[in-house]
N, C-alpha and C positions, 0 to 999 in steps of 0.2 A: 746397604744403602740403595743398591740397584732395585731390590724388591720394594723398598719404600717409594722410590720414584715411580715404579710401575703402578703401584696402588694409587698414588696421587693422580697419575695419568689416567688410570681406569676410572677414578671418580669423576674427573673432568669429562672424559668421554661419555660416561653414562648420563651425566647432566646434559651434555650436548645433544644426545639422541632422544632426550625426553623421558628418561627413567625418573620416577619420583625421587625427590631429594633424599628421603629417608632410606629408600632401598639402595641408592647410590652410596650413601655414607656407610650404611651397615655392611653391605657386601664388600666394599673396599677395605673397611676396617677388619672384618673377619678373615678375609684372605691374607691380609698382612699378619694378623695374629697367628693364623694356622701355619702358613709357610715360613714365617719368621720364627717359629717355635717360641712364641711369647706366652704360651699357656692357654690353649683353646678352652680348657675347662673353666677359665675365669670369665668367659663371655656371658654366661648366665647370671652369675653374681653381679657382674658389672652392669648388666642390663637392669637388674632389680635395684642396685645401689643408686643408679643414676636417677630413677624416677621416684623411688621410695623416700622422699624427703618432705618434711613437714611444710616448708615454705611453698613447695610446688602444689600443695593441696589447695592453695588459693586459686589456681588456674581453673579447675573444673567448676568451682563455686562461682567465680566471677563470670565464667562463660554461661552457666545456668541462669544467673541473675540477669545477664544481658538478654538472653533468649526470652525469659519471662516478661521483662519490661518491653521488649519488642512486640510480643504477642498482645500485651496490654495496650498497645498503640500510644505509648507515652511520647514517642518522637513526634507524632502528629500533633499532639497538644502543645508541645514545646515550640514547634515550627509555627503553629497558628499564632501563638503569643508574640513571637518575634516579628512575624509578618505584620501584625497589627501595629506594633511599635514603629517599625521602619517605614511603613506606608509607601508613598510613591517616590522616595528618594532615588537618586541616580544609582543604578545597580542594586536596588533594594532587595530584590529576590535572591540575587547572587550572594549578597551580604548575609541575608537570612540563612541561606544554605550553609555558609561558613560558620556562623554562630551556632546553628543547630548541630553541626558536626562537632564543634568544640564541646558543646554541652553533652551530646550523646556519647562522645568519646570518654567522658567522665563516668559513664554508666556501663559501657560495653567493654572498653579496653582493647577493642579489636578493630583494625582498619577496614577489612572487608565487611564486617557486621555493620559498622557505621555507614559505609558506602551503600549497602543494600537498604538499610532502614531509611536513611535520609533521601536516597535516590528514588525510592518508591513513593515518597511523599511529595518531594519538590521538583522532580524531573518534569512531570507533566505541567505544573504551573509555570515553570521557567519557559518551556517551549510555547505555552499559550500566550505568554507576555512578549513573545518575539525574540527570545534569546536563542542564539545559535546553539544547536543541540550538542555540538562538540565542545563549545566553550562551557556550557552548563555541565556537561559530563566531567570536563577537566577540573572545574571548580569543586564539584562534589568529591571527586577522587582525591584531589590534593588536600582539601580540608579534612578528609577522613584520615590523613596521615597523622593528624594530631592525636588520634586515639591511643597511640603508643607513647606519646610524650606526656599528655595530660593524665594525671593519675585518676583512678587506679589503672595501671598498665601491665599487661601480661609480659611485655618486653622487659620492663623494669624488674619484674619478679624473676625472670630467667637470668638477667644480668646479676641481680643480687645473689641468686643461688650459685652462680658460677664463681663470682668474685668474693663471696662471703661478706657482701656489703649490706648494711642495714636497709631493708626495703622501705621502711617508713621514711628514712632520710631521703632516699631516692624519690619517693612520691612527692615529698615537700619540695625538693630541688627541681622537680619537673614543672611546677605550677607556673612560675614566671616565664621560663623559656617557652612553654606551650602557648602562653598568652602572647608572647612576642612573635612567635611563628604565625599564630592566628592573625595578629594585627597586620603582618606582612602580606598574608593571603588576602585579607580584606582590602588593603590598599591596591593590590593588583586587580582584584575584582572590580573595585570602584573605578580605577583608571581605564581599564578595558571597556567597561560599561559606559563610561563618559564619552569615550571615543566613538562608540557604536550606537549610543542613544538608548541603551537598555534602562528600563525603569523598574519600579517595584510593584506593589499591589495597585489595584484600581483606585483605592482610596485609603487614606490613613484612618486607623481605628480611632473611635472616640474614646474619651477617658473611661466611660462606662463599659465599652466593649473590651478595652484593655484590662480593666479590673476584673471583668467576668472571666476573661481568658486566663488571667493570672490565678484566679481562684480555682478554675478548672484544672490548671496544671500544677497546683500547689504541691501535691504529693510527689509529682515528678521532679519538681525543682528541689524538693527536700532530700531526695535520694542521695546526691553527692555530699550534701551537707552532713547527713547522718553518717554515711560510710566513711568519708574522709575526715570529718570532724572527730569521729571516734578514734581513728588512727593517730591523728596529730595530737590529740589530747592524752593519748596513752591509755585510753579505756580498753582498747583491744589491739591485737597485732593485725597486720595485713591479712593473714590467713583467717583469723577470727572475724575480721571485717567482711571477708568474702562470704562467710556463713551468715552473718547478719544481713548482708545484701540479699541473699536468697530468701530469707524469711520476710524481709521488708518488701521485696518484690512480690512475693506470693500474697502478702497482706494487701498491698495496693491493688494488685491485679484481680484478686478474688473477692475482696471485701469492700474496698473503696470504690473502684471503677466497675467491678463485676464484669470485666471484659474477658476473663478467663474462668472456665468452669473445670470441674473434675475431669470431664472427658478430654479436655485439651492438655492435661498434664502428661499423659503418655507421649504424645508427639513432641511436647516441649522437652521432656527428659531425653527422648531419643535424639533430637537435634543437638542438644547440649553434649550428650555422650559421644556422638559422632565427631563433633568439632574438637572436643577434648582429646579423643583418641588420635586424631590426626596430629595434634600438637605434641602429645606425649610420645607418639611413635617417632617423631623427628627427634625429640629430646633424648630418647633412649638410644637410638642408633648413632646420633651425633656424639653421645657420650662414649660409645664404643670406639668410634673413629678417633676422637680426641685422645682417649687413653692409649690407643695403639701408637699414635704420633708421639705422645709424650714418652712412652717406653722406649721407642727407637731413637730418641734424642733429637728428633726433627724440631720439636717446639723450642728447645733450648738453642739449637743452631740458628733458627730463624730469628729468635729474640736477640741473640748476640749480633746477628747481621743488621737488624734494625738499629740497635744501639750504636753500631760502628759507623752508620751513615752520618749521624750527627748527635752530639750530646745536648743539643738545644731542645728543650721541651716543646717550644712552639713549632719548630720544624717537624719534629716527630708527629705531633698531633695533626698538623696540616697534611702531612704525607699519608698518614693512616686514614684521615678523612677522605682523601682522594681515592684511596683503595676501597673504602667502604662504599663510596658512591658508585664505583665501578661494579663491585660485587653485588650491590643492591639491584643492579639491572638484571641479574640472573638468579639470585638466591633469595630466600626469605630471611627475615630478621632473626629467627630462632637458630637456623642453621649457621648463619654468619657469626652469631654470638658464640656458639660452641666451637666453631673453627678458629676464630681469631682471638677470643679472650684468653685462652690458655697461653697463647703466644705473647699477648700484650701485658699480662700480669707481671712477669719479671721486668719488663721494660718500664711499666708504671712504678714498680718498686725502686728500680735503679734511679729513675728520674724524679722520685718523690712526688708523684702526681696524686692528687686527692681522688680516690676511687668514686666518690659521690659526684664530684664535678665531671670527671671523665665519663661517668655513666650517662649523664645528660647529653654530653657531646656525642657519645657513641650511639645512643638511641635516636637522637635527632638526625644523625647521618643515615641510620637505617630507615627512619621514617620516610625520608625522601625517596628511598628505593621502592617503597610500596606503590608509588605511582609513576615510576620511571620505566619506560619500555626497555627491552621487549617482554619482560616477565612481571611487571608490576601488577600485583594481585588486585589492587583497587581499580586499575584501568579495565581489566577484563570484567570485573563485577559490574561497573557502571556502563560499560559498552553493551552488555546484554540488556540492561534496563532501558537505555535510550535507542537501542537498535542501530548502532553505528559500529565502525571498526576502530581498533586500537590506534592505528596509524593516524587517523584523522584527529583523534583526541590528543595524541602525542604532540601535534603541532601547537595546539592550544595550551599545552603544559609548559612550554618554554619559559614564559615570564614567571610562572609560579615556581618552577625549579630554580630559576635565577635568584629570586628573592629568598627562597629557602636556603640556598647556599650562602647568601650574604649573611643571613641570621646565624647560620652554622659557624661561619668564620668569627662573627662577633662573640658568640658563646665560647668559642675556642680561645679567644684573646682575653676575655674578661671573665674570670672565674666568679667574681662577686655577683654577677647576674643570677647564677645558679645557686650560690651558696648563702646569700644573705638571709634568706628565710630559714635555712637550716640552722644557721648560727643564732638566729633570733628566737628559736624554739628550744 
């Protein structure tokens, strides 16, 4: 037990001094396995077993599809359409940013990718219309959190792989909660804009302009319909849908819009490979760490401790939500999933908690952490785009975080919000 405590402390120390999360997880886990005589020869097979799973194949394909669609400038077409529709309404451009992030999240499945794509398009127009740059940055960063709630979501794929939960059901369950969180963000953006006098575009688009923009973004709007519609109708699995997404993206980018040529394919594949490598590197080493913790009995001990606190499902969920919000300030969603879900699985089984419902709660809590200081990845991404510092953006994040927490509590108290679409299909 002393060695286990030392390895956990080592992991915390490495994170505190800025060591990459994958290295911190892997080194702590391997040290525990080696000095604890848990079978060092099993590290290699464990590494392979963790990543060599069919459901995880969806991750590189969805990442690649997102990169292709980004290079095809589909986000720009979508934003232009929404901007013409919203016009000069109070907080119009901020609302456009939120809606664009919601839609783009259904294509990329990645918070930082959505932050970068939407930020590059709408940051400059927001500043030109007089929006405070820190408020504009906070709006884009927070709305990009929706990328891991609204399907398809890489976070849901990871959760489903760890808990052996049907990913298609998780995707369906994430639709209404994602829209609810998005509505909350829109209300905050409108309320702040109303107080400060922020407006939308110079003029509202005419019916002809709106129809023209809709026609120009038709293929972009059809992407989530084809991808998600195929999953929900049972035509293909989430992994197969990811492959379909790649071919559809290539068709739209190279044939329809002709914004991507053969010369651009190499850098596109390179970017997708790098992003996927980072994700899978974390997955592999997190799997080693979790395996070591399970073998030493730490996971069972922590699970029993959680259950001993209270036998109430609601109290347990709210306490874990609080823990997730704190951990989200320092760790990424994938690492937290591999650290906590092995502990929470026996707790969920003992309290008879629906894994699909809890998956929505779990991922929604992790989504908040993507834009929560000091390590929110979305904050750093957008801070570079608008050339400001994270501390200044963080002050503008407060009302957004508050509304997100309120929605999280609602989702935790009323399972029907997440499950009624699942039960209807």
